[in-house]
CHARMM-style PDB file with segment names, atoms N, HN, CA, C and O in Angstrom:
ATOM      1  N   MET     1     -36.101   5.156 -77.055  1.00  0.00      PROA
ATOM      2  CA  MET     1     -36.518   4.197 -76.065  1.00  0.00      PROA
ATOM      3  C   MET     1     -35.503   3.046 -75.939  1.00  0.00      PROA
ATOM      4  O   MET     1     -35.264   2.539 -74.843  1.00  0.00      PROA
ATOM      5  N   VAL     2     -34.922   2.650 -77.053  1.00  0.00      PROA
ATOM      6  HN  VAL     2     -35.115   3.062 -77.943  1.00  0.00      PROA
ATOM      7  CA  VAL     2     -33.936   1.576 -77.034  1.00  0.00      PROA
ATOM      8  C   VAL     2     -32.717   1.999 -76.223  1.00  0.00      PROA
ATOM      9  O   VAL     2     -32.180   1.216 -75.439  1.00  0.00      PROA
ATOM     10  N   GLY     3     -32.284   3.251 -76.417  1.00  0.00      PROA
ATOM     11  HN  GLY     3     -32.720   3.887 -77.053  1.00  0.00      PROA
ATOM     12  CA  GLY     3     -31.129   3.758 -75.668  1.00  0.00      PROA
ATOM     13  C   GLY     3     -31.370   3.761 -74.172  1.00  0.00      PROA
ATOM     14  O   GLY     3     -30.472   3.447 -73.392  1.00  0.00      PROA
ATOM     15  N   LEU     4     -32.574   4.112 -73.774  1.00  0.00      PROA
ATOM     16  HN  LEU     4     -33.304   4.367 -74.408  1.00  0.00      PROA
ATOM     17  CA  LEU     4     -32.921   4.123 -72.356  1.00  0.00      PROA
ATOM     18  C   LEU     4     -32.896   2.714 -71.777  1.00  0.00      PROA
ATOM     19  O   LEU     4     -32.418   2.512 -70.660  1.00  0.00      PROA
ATOM     20  N   ALA     5     -33.400   1.753 -72.515  1.00  0.00      PROA
ATOM     21  HN  ALA     5     -33.788   1.918 -73.422  1.00  0.00      PROA
ATOM     22  CA  ALA     5     -33.406   0.367 -72.043  1.00  0.00      PROA
ATOM     23  C   ALA     5     -31.983  -0.175 -71.915  1.00  0.00      PROA
ATOM     24  O   ALA     5     -31.672  -0.888 -70.960  1.00  0.00      PROA
ATOM     25  N   LEU     6     -31.119   0.162 -72.877  1.00  0.00      PROA
ATOM     26  HN  LEU     6     -31.372   0.740 -73.652  1.00  0.00      PROA
ATOM     27  CA  LEU     6     -29.737  -0.313 -72.811  1.00  0.00      PROA
ATOM     28  C   LEU     6     -28.979   0.356 -71.673  1.00  0.00      PROA
ATOM     29  O   LEU     6     -28.180  -0.294 -70.999  1.00  0.00      PROA
ATOM     30  N   GLU     7     -29.214   1.634 -71.450  1.00  0.00      PROA
ATOM     31  HN  GLU     7     -29.863   2.163 -71.998  1.00  0.00      PROA
ATOM     32  CA  GLU     7     -28.543   2.350 -70.363  1.00  0.00      PROA
ATOM     33  C   GLU     7     -28.967   1.796 -69.009  1.00  0.00      PROA
ATOM     34  O   GLU     7     -28.143   1.701 -68.099  1.00  0.00      PROA
ATOM     35  N   ALA     8     -30.221   1.433 -68.862  1.00  0.00      PROA
ATOM     36  HN  ALA     8     -30.890   1.510 -69.601  1.00  0.00      PROA
ATOM     37  CA  ALA     8     -30.719   0.880 -67.594  1.00  0.00      PROA
ATOM     38  C   ALA     8     -30.073  -0.463 -67.288  1.00  0.00      PROA
ATOM     39  O   ALA     8     -29.962  -0.843 -66.122  1.00  0.00      PROA
ATOM     40  N   GLY     9     -29.651  -1.177 -68.304  1.00  0.00      PROA
ATOM     41  HN  GLY     9     -29.741  -0.869 -69.251  1.00  0.00      PROA
ATOM     42  CA  GLY     9     -29.037  -2.482 -68.096  1.00  0.00      PROA
ATOM     43  C   GLY     9     -27.574  -2.434 -67.726  1.00  0.00      PROA
ATOM     44  O   GLY     9     -27.003  -3.459 -67.355  1.00  0.00      PROA
ATOM     45  N   MET    10     -26.953  -1.277 -67.817  1.00  0.00      PROA
ATOM     46  HN  MET    10     -27.417  -0.445 -68.118  1.00  0.00      PROA
ATOM     47  CA  MET    10     -25.527  -1.168 -67.516  1.00  0.00      PROA
ATOM     48  C   MET    10     -25.309  -0.993 -66.013  1.00  0.00      PROA
ATOM     49  O   MET    10     -26.145  -0.426 -65.310  1.00  0.00      PROA
ATOM     50  N   SER    11     -24.181  -1.487 -65.545  1.00  0.00      PROA
ATOM     51  HN  SER    11     -23.502  -1.947 -66.117  1.00  0.00      PROA
ATOM     52  CA  SER    11     -23.928  -1.435 -64.107  1.00  0.00      PROA
ATOM     53  C   SER    11     -23.630  -0.020 -63.634  1.00  0.00      PROA
ATOM     54  O   SER    11     -23.088   0.798 -64.378  1.00  0.00      PROA
ATOM     55  N   SER    12     -23.986   0.251 -62.403  1.00  0.00      PROA
ATOM     56  HN  SER    12     -24.426  -0.413 -61.799  1.00  0.00      PROA
ATOM     57  CA  SER    12     -23.706   1.539 -61.794  1.00  0.00      PROA
ATOM     58  C   SER    12     -22.494   1.373 -60.888  1.00  0.00      PROA
ATOM     59  O   SER    12     -22.622   0.968 -59.733  1.00  0.00      PROA
ATOM     60  N   ILE    13     -21.324   1.688 -61.418  1.00  0.00      PROA
ATOM     61  HN  ILE    13     -21.220   2.018 -62.356  1.00  0.00      PROA
ATOM     62  CA  ILE    13     -20.076   1.447 -60.712  1.00  0.00      PROA
ATOM     63  C   ILE    13     -19.839   2.483 -59.621  1.00  0.00      PROA
ATOM     64  O   ILE    13     -19.221   2.175 -58.601  1.00  0.00      PROA
ATOM     65  N   LEU    14     -20.317   3.699 -59.820  1.00  0.00      PROA
ATOM     66  HN  LEU    14     -20.819   3.949 -60.648  1.00  0.00      PROA
ATOM     67  CA  LEU    14     -20.072   4.767 -58.854  1.00  0.00      PROA
ATOM     68  C   LEU    14     -20.623   4.411 -57.478  1.00  0.00      PROA
ATOM     69  O   LEU    14     -19.935   4.599 -56.475  1.00  0.00      PROA
ATOM     70  N   ILE    15     -21.835   3.908 -57.412  1.00  0.00      PROA
ATOM     71  HN  ILE    15     -22.395   3.755 -58.227  1.00  0.00      PROA
ATOM     72  CA  ILE    15     -22.432   3.537 -56.126  1.00  0.00      PROA
ATOM     73  C   ILE    15     -21.643   2.397 -55.493  1.00  0.00      PROA
ATOM     74  O   ILE    15     -21.440   2.380 -54.279  1.00  0.00      PROA
ATOM     75  N   ALA    16     -21.206   1.460 -56.297  1.00  0.00      PROA
ATOM     76  HN  ALA    16     -21.372   1.474 -57.283  1.00  0.00      PROA
ATOM     77  CA  ALA    16     -20.440   0.329 -55.774  1.00  0.00      PROA
ATOM     78  C   ALA    16     -19.104   0.781 -55.195  1.00  0.00      PROA
ATOM     79  O   ALA    16     -18.670   0.260 -54.167  1.00  0.00      PROA
ATOM     80  N   ILE    17     -18.452   1.736 -55.836  1.00  0.00      PROA
ATOM     81  HN  ILE    17     -18.805   2.159 -56.670  1.00  0.00      PROA
ATOM     82  CA  ILE    17     -17.176   2.246 -55.319  1.00  0.00      PROA
ATOM     83  C   ILE    17     -17.375   2.883 -53.950  1.00  0.00      PROA
ATOM     84  O   ILE    17     -16.573   2.678 -53.038  1.00  0.00      PROA
ATOM     85  N   VAL    18     -18.444   3.655 -53.812  1.00  0.00      PROA
ATOM     86  HN  VAL    18     -19.095   3.822 -54.552  1.00  0.00      PROA
ATOM     87  CA  VAL    18     -18.747   4.288 -52.523  1.00  0.00      PROA
ATOM     88  C   VAL    18     -18.971   3.241 -51.441  1.00  0.00      PROA
ATOM     89  O   VAL    18     -18.471   3.387 -50.326  1.00  0.00      PROA
ATOM     90  N   LEU    19     -19.715   2.192 -51.757  1.00  0.00      PROA
ATOM     91  HN  LEU    19     -20.121   2.073 -52.663  1.00  0.00      PROA
ATOM     92  CA  LEU    19     -19.978   1.135 -50.772  1.00  0.00      PROA
ATOM     93  C   LEU    19     -18.705   0.386 -50.385  1.00  0.00      PROA
ATOM     94  O   LEU    19     -18.507   0.061 -49.214  1.00  0.00      PROA
ATOM     95  N   VAL    20     -17.843   0.113 -51.365  1.00  0.00      PROA
ATOM     96  HN  VAL    20     -18.004   0.378 -52.315  1.00  0.00      PROA
ATOM     97  CA  VAL    20     -16.595  -0.602 -51.078  1.00  0.00      PROA
ATOM     98  C   VAL    20     -15.724   0.208 -50.126  1.00  0.00      PROA
ATOM     99  O   VAL    20     -15.165  -0.336 -49.174  1.00  0.00      PROA
ATOM    100  N   GLU    21     -15.612   1.499 -50.383  1.00  0.00      PROA
ATOM    101  HN  GLU    21     -16.066   1.941 -51.156  1.00  0.00      PROA
ATOM    102  CA  GLU    21     -14.774   2.326 -49.517  1.00  0.00      PROA
ATOM    103  C   GLU    21     -15.420   2.569 -48.158  1.00  0.00      PROA
ATOM    104  O   GLU    21     -14.728   2.605 -47.141  1.00  0.00      PROA
ATOM    105  N   ARG    22     -16.724   2.732 -48.133  1.00  0.00      PROA
ATOM    106  HN  ARG    22     -17.287   2.702 -48.959  1.00  0.00      PROA
ATOM    107  CA  ARG    22     -17.427   3.032 -46.875  1.00  0.00      PROA
ATOM    108  C   ARG    22     -17.337   1.865 -45.898  1.00  0.00      PROA
ATOM    109  O   ARG    22     -17.111   2.069 -44.705  1.00  0.00      PROA
ATOM    110  N   TYR    23     -17.511   0.646 -46.397  1.00  0.00      PROA
ATOM    111  HN  TYR    23     -17.695   0.480 -47.366  1.00  0.00      PROA
ATOM    112  CA  TYR    23     -17.541  -0.531 -45.517  1.00  0.00      PROA
ATOM    113  C   TYR    23     -16.236  -1.325 -45.542  1.00  0.00      PROA
ATOM    114  O   TYR    23     -16.188  -2.444 -45.032  1.00  0.00      PROA
ATOM    115  N   HSD    24     -15.180  -0.763 -46.127  1.00  0.00      PROA
ATOM    116  HN  HSD    24     -15.219   0.146 -46.542  1.00  0.00      PROA
ATOM    117  CA  HSD    24     -13.844  -1.377 -46.150  1.00  0.00      PROA
ATOM    118  C   HSD    24     -13.893  -2.820 -46.665  1.00  0.00      PROA
ATOM    119  O   HSD    24     -13.395  -3.747 -46.026  1.00  0.00      PROA
ATOM    120  N   LEU    25     -14.502  -2.977 -47.828  1.00  0.00      PROA
ATOM    121  HN  LEU    25     -14.907  -2.224 -48.348  1.00  0.00      PROA
ATOM    122  CA  LEU    25     -14.611  -4.299 -48.438  1.00  0.00      PROA
ATOM    123  C   LEU    25     -13.375  -4.609 -49.271  1.00  0.00      PROA
ATOM    124  O   LEU    25     -12.492  -3.767 -49.430  1.00  0.00      PROA
ATOM    125  N   ASP    26     -13.325  -5.815 -49.794  1.00  0.00      PROA
ATOM    126  HN  ASP    26     -14.043  -6.499 -49.665  1.00  0.00      PROA
ATOM    127  CA  ASP    26     -12.178  -6.296 -50.573  1.00  0.00      PROA
ATOM    128  C   ASP    26     -12.154  -5.610 -51.943  1.00  0.00      PROA
ATOM    129  O   ASP    26     -12.986  -5.893 -52.805  1.00  0.00      PROA
ATOM    130  N   ILE    27     -11.200  -4.716 -52.126  1.00  0.00      PROA
ATOM    131  HN  ILE    27     -10.524  -4.486 -51.425  1.00  0.00      PROA
ATOM    132  CA  ILE    27     -11.120  -3.943 -53.366  1.00  0.00      PROA
ATOM    133  C   ILE    27     -10.709  -4.832 -54.536  1.00  0.00      PROA
ATOM    134  O   ILE    27     -11.189  -4.635 -55.653  1.00  0.00      PROA
ATOM    135  N   LYS    28      -9.839  -5.797 -54.303  1.00  0.00      PROA
ATOM    136  HN  LYS    28      -9.450  -5.957 -53.396  1.00  0.00      PROA
ATOM    137  CA  LYS    28      -9.410  -6.692 -55.388  1.00  0.00      PROA
ATOM    138  C   LYS    28     -10.596  -7.481 -55.936  1.00  0.00      PROA
ATOM    139  O   LYS    28     -10.745  -7.623 -57.150  1.00  0.00      PROA
ATOM    140  N   LYS    29     -11.433  -7.990 -55.045  1.00  0.00      PROA
ATOM    141  HN  LYS    29     -11.312  -7.876 -54.059  1.00  0.00      PROA
ATOM    142  CA  LYS    29     -12.618  -8.743 -55.482  1.00  0.00      PROA
ATOM    143  C   LYS    29     -13.579  -7.836 -56.246  1.00  0.00      PROA
ATOM    144  O   LYS    29     -14.186  -8.251 -57.233  1.00  0.00      PROA
ATOM    145  N   PHE    30     -13.710  -6.587 -55.778  1.00  0.00      PROA
ATOM    146  HN  PHE    30     -13.216  -6.250 -54.977  1.00  0.00      PROA
ATOM    147  CA  PHE    30     -14.569  -5.613 -56.462  1.00  0.00      PROA
ATOM    148  C   PHE    30     -14.088  -5.372 -57.892  1.00  0.00      PROA
ATOM    149  O   PHE    30     -14.892  -5.347 -58.824  1.00  0.00      PROA
ATOM    150  N   ILE    31     -12.791  -5.199 -58.060  1.00  0.00      PROA
ATOM    151  HN  ILE    31     -12.138  -5.220 -57.303  1.00  0.00      PROA
ATOM    152  CA  ILE    31     -12.238  -4.958 -59.392  1.00  0.00      PROA
ATOM    153  C   ILE    31     -12.467  -6.169 -60.298  1.00  0.00      PROA
ATOM    154  O   ILE    31     -12.774  -6.007 -61.479  1.00  0.00      PROA
ATOM    155  N   GLU    32     -12.322  -7.368 -59.758  1.00  0.00      PROA
ATOM    156  HN  GLU    32     -12.072  -7.500 -58.798  1.00  0.00      PROA
ATOM    157  CA  GLU    32     -12.560  -8.586 -60.543  1.00  0.00      PROA
ATOM    158  C   GLU    32     -14.009  -8.658 -61.007  1.00  0.00      PROA
ATOM    159  O   GLU    32     -14.278  -8.995 -62.160  1.00  0.00      PROA
ATOM    160  N   ILE    33     -14.938  -8.344 -60.115  1.00  0.00      PROA
ATOM    161  HN  ILE    33     -14.719  -8.070 -59.178  1.00  0.00      PROA
ATOM    162  CA  ILE    33     -16.363  -8.407 -60.454  1.00  0.00      PROA
ATOM    163  C   ILE    33     -16.713  -7.357 -61.503  1.00  0.00      PROA
ATOM    164  O   ILE    33     -17.441  -7.646 -62.451  1.00  0.00      PROA
ATOM    165  N   VAL    34     -16.201  -6.145 -61.339  1.00  0.00      PROA
ATOM    166  HN  VAL    34     -15.609  -5.910 -60.568  1.00  0.00      PROA
ATOM    167  CA  VAL    34     -16.475  -5.083 -62.310  1.00  0.00      PROA
ATOM    168  C   VAL    34     -15.920  -5.452 -63.681  1.00  0.00      PROA
ATOM    169  O   VAL    34     -16.581  -5.233 -64.696  1.00  0.00      PROA
ATOM    170  N   THR    35     -14.713  -6.009 -63.719  1.00  0.00      PROA
ATOM    171  HN  THR    35     -14.176  -6.187 -62.894  1.00  0.00      PROA
ATOM    172  CA  THR    35     -14.109  -6.419 -64.984  1.00  0.00      PROA
ATOM    173  C   THR    35     -14.924  -7.523 -65.645  1.00  0.00      PROA
ATOM    174  O   THR    35     -15.164  -7.478 -66.851  1.00  0.00      PROA
ATOM    175  N   LEU    36     -15.345  -8.501 -64.875  1.00  0.00      PROA
ATOM    176  HN  LEU    36     -15.150  -8.537 -63.895  1.00  0.00      PROA
ATOM    177  CA  LEU    36     -16.143  -9.597 -65.419  1.00  0.00      PROA
ATOM    178  C   LEU    36     -17.473  -9.095 -65.977  1.00  0.00      PROA
ATOM    179  O   LEU    36     -17.869  -9.485 -67.076  1.00  0.00      PROA
ATOM    180  N   THR    37     -18.163  -8.237 -65.235  1.00  0.00      PROA
ATOM    181  HN  THR    37     -17.842  -7.920 -64.342  1.00  0.00      PROA
ATOM    182  CA  THR    37     -19.449  -7.731 -65.723  1.00  0.00      PROA
ATOM    183  C   THR    37     -19.279  -6.844 -66.948  1.00  0.00      PROA
ATOM    184  O   THR    37     -20.143  -6.824 -67.825  1.00  0.00      PROA
ATOM    185  N   LEU    38     -18.174  -6.113 -67.016  1.00  0.00      PROA
ATOM    186  HN  LEU    38     -17.472  -6.129 -66.304  1.00  0.00      PROA
ATOM    187  CA  LEU    38     -17.917  -5.295 -68.203  1.00  0.00      PROA
ATOM    188  C   LEU    38     -17.710  -6.187 -69.425  1.00  0.00      PROA
ATOM    189  O   LEU    38     -18.257  -5.917 -70.494  1.00  0.00      PROA
ATOM    190  N   LEU    39     -16.928  -7.241 -69.268  1.00  0.00      PROA
ATOM    191  HN  LEU    39     -16.483  -7.460 -68.399  1.00  0.00      PROA
ATOM    192  CA  LEU    39     -16.697  -8.157 -70.386  1.00  0.00      PROA
ATOM    193  C   LEU    39     -17.981  -8.856 -70.818  1.00  0.00      PROA
ATOM    194  O   LEU    39     -18.221  -9.038 -72.012  1.00  0.00      PROA
ATOM    195  N   LEU    40     -18.800  -9.244 -69.858  1.00  0.00      PROA
ATOM    196  HN  LEU    40     -18.605  -9.096 -68.888  1.00  0.00      PROA
ATOM    197  CA  LEU    40     -20.076  -9.873 -70.195  1.00  0.00      PROA
ATOM    198  C   LEU    40     -21.011  -8.896 -70.908  1.00  0.00      PROA
ATOM    199  O   LEU    40     -21.738  -9.281 -71.823  1.00  0.00      PROA
ATOM    200  N   SER    41     -20.988  -7.643 -70.489  1.00  0.00      PROA
ATOM    201  HN  SER    41     -20.397  -7.330 -69.745  1.00  0.00      PROA
ATOM    202  CA  SER    41     -21.875  -6.667 -71.122  1.00  0.00      PROA
ATOM    203  C   SER    41     -21.457  -6.395 -72.569  1.00  0.00      PROA
ATOM    204  O   SER    41     -22.305  -6.105 -73.413  1.00  0.00      PROA
ATOM    205  N   LEU    42     -20.157  -6.487 -72.861  1.00  0.00      PROA
ATOM    206  HN  LEU    42     -19.468  -6.723 -72.176  1.00  0.00      PROA
ATOM    207  CA  LEU    42     -19.705  -6.291 -74.239  1.00  0.00      PROA
ATOM    208  C   LEU    42     -20.292  -7.351 -75.169  1.00  0.00      PROA
ATOM    209  O   LEU    42     -20.508  -7.096 -76.354  1.00  0.00      PROA
ATOM    210  N   GLY    43     -20.545  -8.532 -74.630  1.00  0.00      PROA
ATOM    211  HN  GLY    43     -20.369  -8.740 -73.668  1.00  0.00      PROA
ATOM    212  CA  GLY    43     -21.138  -9.593 -75.435  1.00  0.00      PROA
ATOM    213  C   GLY    43     -22.654  -9.571 -75.473  1.00  0.00      PROA
ATOM    214  O   GLY    43     -23.258  -9.976 -76.466  1.00  0.00      PROA
ATOM    215  N   THR    44     -23.272  -9.102 -74.401  1.00  0.00      PROA
ATOM    216  HN  THR    44     -22.781  -8.773 -73.595  1.00  0.00      PROA
ATOM    217  CA  THR    44     -24.726  -9.171 -74.345  1.00  0.00      PROA
ATOM    218  C   THR    44     -25.432  -7.898 -74.802  1.00  0.00      PROA
ATOM    219  O   THR    44     -26.577  -7.970 -75.249  1.00  0.00      PROA
ATOM    220  N   LEU    45     -24.786  -6.734 -74.705  1.00  0.00      PROA
ATOM    221  HN  LEU    45     -23.856  -6.676 -74.343  1.00  0.00      PROA
ATOM    222  CA  LEU    45     -25.448  -5.502 -75.144  1.00  0.00      PROA
ATOM    223  C   LEU    45     -25.823  -5.513 -76.629  1.00  0.00      PROA
ATOM    224  O   LEU    45     -26.923  -5.079 -76.970  1.00  0.00      PROA
ATOM    225  N   PRO    46     -24.949  -5.993 -77.529  1.00  0.00      PROA
ATOM    226  CA  PRO    46     -25.379  -6.065 -78.935  1.00  0.00      PROA
ATOM    227  C   PRO    46     -26.575  -7.001 -79.130  1.00  0.00      PROA
ATOM    228  O   PRO    46     -27.443  -6.739 -79.962  1.00  0.00      PROA
ATOM    229  N   LEU    47     -26.614  -8.079 -78.368  1.00  0.00      PROA
ATOM    230  HN  LEU    47     -25.909  -8.292 -77.692  1.00  0.00      PROA
ATOM    231  CA  LEU    47     -27.750  -8.987 -78.460  1.00  0.00      PROA
ATOM    232  C   LEU    47     -29.037  -8.295 -78.017  1.00  0.00      PROA
ATOM    233  O   LEU    47     -30.062  -8.400 -78.690  1.00  0.00      PROA
ATOM    234  N   TRP    48     -28.986  -7.594 -76.897  1.00  0.00      PROA
ATOM    235  HN  TRP    48     -28.153  -7.509 -76.350  1.00  0.00      PROA
ATOM    236  CA  TRP    48     -30.169  -6.864 -76.416  1.00  0.00      PROA
ATOM    237  C   TRP    48     -30.586  -5.781 -77.401  1.00  0.00      PROA
ATOM    238  O   TRP    48     -31.779  -5.570 -77.620  1.00  0.00      PROA
ATOM    239  N   GLN    49     -29.614  -5.090 -77.999  1.00  0.00      PROA
ATOM    240  HN  GLN    49     -28.645  -5.261 -77.821  1.00  0.00      PROA
ATOM    241  CA  GLN    49     -29.961  -4.057 -78.973  1.00  0.00      PROA
ATOM    242  C   GLN    49     -30.668  -4.672 -80.172  1.00  0.00      PROA
ATOM    243  O   GLN    49     -31.652  -4.119 -80.662  1.00  0.00      PROA
ATOM    244  N   TRP    50     -30.182  -5.795 -80.640  1.00  0.00      PROA
ATOM    245  HN  TRP    50     -29.382  -6.244 -80.241  1.00  0.00      PROA
ATOM    246  CA  TRP    50     -30.831  -6.466 -81.768  1.00  0.00      PROA
ATOM    247  C   TRP    50     -32.242  -6.896 -81.401  1.00  0.00      PROA
ATOM    248  O   TRP    50     -33.174  -6.709 -82.183  1.00  0.00      PROA
ATOM    249  N   LEU    51     -32.405  -7.478 -80.204  1.00  0.00      PROA
ATOM    250  HN  LEU    51     -31.648  -7.630 -79.569  1.00  0.00      PROA
ATOM    251  CA  LEU    51     -33.740  -7.902 -79.777  1.00  0.00      PROA
ATOM    252  C   LEU    51     -34.698  -6.720 -79.658  1.00  0.00      PROA
ATOM    253  O   LEU    51     -35.862  -6.823 -80.045  1.00  0.00      PROA
ATOM    254  N   LEU    52     -34.221  -5.612 -79.130  1.00  0.00      PROA
ATOM    255  HN  LEU    52     -33.275  -5.528 -78.815  1.00  0.00      PROA
ATOM    256  CA  LEU    52     -35.077  -4.436 -79.001  1.00  0.00      PROA
ATOM    257  C   LEU    52     -35.397  -3.824 -80.363  1.00  0.00      PROA
ATOM    258  O   LEU    52     -36.506  -3.334 -80.577  1.00  0.00      PROA
ATOM    259  N   ASP    53     -34.434  -3.850 -81.283  1.00  0.00      PROA
ATOM    260  HN  ASP    53     -33.533  -4.247 -81.109  1.00  0.00      PROA
ATOM    261  CA  ASP    53     -34.697  -3.338 -82.627  1.00  0.00      PROA
ATOM    262  C   ASP    53     -35.723  -4.186 -83.374  1.00  0.00      PROA
ATOM    263  O   ASP    53     -36.511  -3.668 -84.165  1.00  0.00      PROA
ATOM    264  N   GLN    54     -35.706  -5.488 -83.117  1.00  0.00      PROA
ATOM    265  HN  GLN    54     -35.065  -5.909 -82.474  1.00  0.00      PROA
ATOM    266  CA  GLN    54     -36.647  -6.397 -83.751  1.00  0.00      PROA
ATOM    267  C   GLN    54     -37.994  -6.433 -83.032  1.00  0.00      PROA
ATOM    268  O   GLN    54     -38.931  -7.086 -83.490  1.00  0.00      PROA
ATOM    269  N   GLN    55     -38.083  -5.733 -81.915  1.00  0.00      PROA
ATOM    270  HN  GLN    55     -37.322  -5.203 -81.543  1.00  0.00      PROA
ATOM    271  CA  GLN    55     -39.270  -5.688 -81.060  1.00  0.00      PROA
ATOM    272  C   GLN    55     -39.688  -7.083 -80.594  1.00  0.00      PROA
ATOM    273  O   GLN    55     -40.873  -7.413 -80.545  1.00  0.00      PROA
ATOM    274  N   LEU    56     -38.684  -7.888 -80.256  1.00  0.00      PROA
ATOM    275  HN  LEU    56     -37.722  -7.620 -80.297  1.00  0.00      PROA
ATOM    276  CA  LEU    56     -38.933  -9.239 -79.757  1.00  0.00      PROA
ATOM    277  C   LEU    56     -39.069  -9.274 -78.243  1.00  0.00      PROA
ATOM    278  O   LEU    56     -39.502 -10.277 -77.675  1.00  0.00      PROA
ATOM    279  N   VAL    57     -38.699  -8.177 -77.592  1.00  0.00      PROA
ATOM    280  HN  VAL    57     -38.348  -7.363 -78.054  1.00  0.00      PROA
ATOM    281  CA  VAL    57     -38.768  -8.119 -76.135  1.00  0.00      PROA
ATOM    282  C   VAL    57     -39.824  -7.131 -75.733  1.00  0.00      PROA
ATOM    283  OT1 VAL    57     -40.052  -6.922 -74.542  1.00  0.00      PROA
TER     284      VAL     57
END
């Protein structure tokens, strides 16, 4: 159950790539946002795992 909760919290990049290409959006901005969210998730996923293991959430 913990694995499912952590997987649900991760970003779905594939859908975003399709939208960026379909609507001709700014690819540079997309890459910046994906990089930022990836870096943030590296810091917050261990915290969420600890909280779920402790059954605090």
